N, C-alpha and C positions, 0 to 999 in steps of 0.2 A: 357089237357092244357100243362102239362110238356113235353109230347112227341112232340107236335107241336112247342113249344117254343125252345126246344133243337134242333129239326130238322132245324128250320129256322136259327139258329145260329151255326150250326155244322161246317161251314167253318171257324169259328173264334176260335173253340176249339183247344187248344194245348194238344195233348195226351202225358201224362207223367206217368211213373210207380209210382213215389213217390209223386205225387200231383194230385189232382182231379179237381181243380177249376181254371185252367189256360186258359186264352183266350186273343185273340188279340182285342184291342179296335178299330180296323179298320172295315170299312163297315157300320158304323152307319149313319143314315140320319140326315142331318142338316136342320134347318128351311128354308134355302134358296135352298134346293134341291141337295146339294152336299153330299159327303160321307167322313167319316174319313178315313185316309190313313192306309193301312195295313202295318204291319211290323215295326211300330214305337214305340208304347207303348203297353205293355201287363200287365194284372193283374193276380194275382195268390194267392193261399193259400201258406202255408209254404214251403220253399225250403230246409228244413233241412233233408228231407228223400229222396232227389233225388238220383236216381241210376246213375251208370256210363253212361248208355244209355241216361238218362235224361240230364245229363251234356253235352253230345254230342249234344243233341237237342238244348239246349240253345246256344251252340257254333255255330251251324248251323244257328240259327236265328240271329246271329250277336249281341247278347246282350252285351252291353258295360257298362251298369249301372244297379244296383239293389237298389231300394228305399225300405228300410226295415222299416216298421211302428211298429215293435214290440219294447217292452221296453228292457232296458239293461239286465234285468233278463231273459227275454224270449230268447234273442239272445245268452246269455251265456249258457243257459240250452239246447238250440237246435240250434247250429250254422248252417248257410247255407252251403250246399254242392254244390259248384259251379265248373265250368270247370277249368282245370289246368291254362289256360290263364284267370285268374279270372276277371270278370267284377268289376268295382269300386263299392264298397258297400257304400251307403249313408244311414246313420241312422237318421230317423226322428220319433223315437218311442214315442208313447203316449197311454194312456189308459183313458177311460172316468171316471170321478168321480162317485163313487157309484158302480163300477164294483165288487170290493171285497165283499161289503155288499150283493150284489145281489146273488153272487155265494154261500156265506155262508147261506143266507136265503133259497135258493133252495136245497142245499146239505143237510141241516138239516131238510128239509121238512116243514119249517115254512112259506114259501111263497107259496101262491096259484098261479095257472096259471094266474089268472087275475092280481094279484099283480106283477107277473113277467113281464107280457106284459106291464103294466103301467111303470115299471122300464125300460124296453127296449125302449119304446117311449121317456121317459125322457133322457135316455142315448144318443139316436140319436140327440136330441136337443143339448146336451152338446158336442157331437162329432163335430158338425159342427160349434159351436160357441167358444169352449174353446181351440181349437188347430189350429187356423188359421196360426200361425207362422210355424208349421210343414207343413201344406198344401202349404204355399207359398214357403217354402224351396224345396219341391218336384218340383213344377212348374218351379221355376227359375233354378233348377238343370237340368230339361229336356231341357231347352233352352241353357244351357252352352255347351262348347266344350266337346265332349265325353259323353254327358248326355243322349244319346239315340243311337240306340234302347235300350229300358229300360223295366224292370219289376218292377211294384209297388206291394208290397205284405205285408201281415201280417201273422197271424196264420191260420185263416180259409179263408181269402180272401173275407170276407163278410162285416164286420162292418167298421173297419178303412179303409181298401182298398175300400170298397163300397162308403164311403163318399168321399175319395180322388179322386176316378175316376168319381163319379157323378159330383162333383164340376168342375173338369177339363173339362168334356164333355160339361156341360152346358156353361162354360166360352167360349168355341170355337163354340157355336151355335148349338150343337146337340139338336134335338127336345126332349122335356121333356119326352114324352111317350117312346122314344127310350132309354133314360137314365134309366128310371124306369124298363123297360124290361131287360136291361142289368144287372141291380142289381138283379132282381128276378131270373135270371139264377142260382145264387148261392144257391137258395133254393133246387136245384136238383143236385148239385155237391158238396156234403158235405163231410168233413173228420171228423174223430173222434178227439175230443179235450181232453186234459188230466186234465181238471179243474173240472170234476164231480167225486164225490166219494160217497161211501155209497149207499143208495137206493133213490136218489132224484125222486120226482114224474115225471113220463114221460111227462105229459102234461106241466109241468113247464119247463122242459128241452127243450121241443119243442119250447116254446116261445123264448128261448135264441138262439136256433140253426136256427130258421126260418129267411129267407130273405123275410120278408113281405114288400110289397110295401108301406104299411102304415108307416113302420119305416122310410123309406127314405123320404116319403112325409112329415112326421112330422118334420124331420130335415130341409127340404127346407122351410117349413112354418115358422119354428123358425127363420131362417135366414132372411126371409122377414119381420117378425114382429119386429125383433131387429133393422133392418136397413132401413125398408120402402120398399125395393125391393131387388130382387136377384142381380141386377146390382150394387146397392149400397153396398150390402154385399161383393161382389167381390172387389169393389174399396176401401171401408173403412175398411172392416173386414180382408180380405185376403191381401189387398194392391196391387191388380193387376190394373195397369193403363190401359187406352184404348190401348196404344202402346203395353203393355204386352199381352193383349188379341189378338191383331192383330198378334203379333209374334207367340203366341201359335197356333192360327188358321192356320197361314202359315205353321207351323211345322207339324200340325196334320191333316189338312183337305185338300183333293185334290181340 
């Protein structure tokens, strides 16, 4: 499954020495048979360990904006390493409620894999509902002058970036199964994170590190329960008007 998935999306993967989960959001099928445009928006894990060669790659891609979803503390601890002609960095950092408690529970061995999985499902519901102002800031930034080509990233490129990119792709009409598949790629392009210590149970760590389709689907279901439909979530929760969505689709879809 993983080999087939990665092979089908290999043309979207951006090979970097200091990051492992960077890819183009282009080439994804929309519900009306079109495709998202290549070279406009990329998603990635942390850019703090990019090499000089990686920085050259970003420059060659023409990256003009970086949307960093990490918190102030994360950015201070591991600042991005960007090309000399640095893209504009836009900070829209957030972290889901309960994140600290979950890591404490796992690191101390007090949380079972089942409890950790339940916490991750709940975190995804909070990610999509609690941080809509950050999501809206990213999407409006993309439409602004010099807002793209852009990279959206966090630490692992899975949770915060996964939600931000999934909502964006669905807003411009990408088929849901394509959006879920794009998310699941992160399950096979993982980087080590520095939030585990001691001897946490491997099975519980796996629940946190996984890019499970169930996590994203739980988030989408939560948005639909809260607002009645995903379209209503976009309009009332994120604040994207029909004209905003048309503009995003014009920007991102061929």
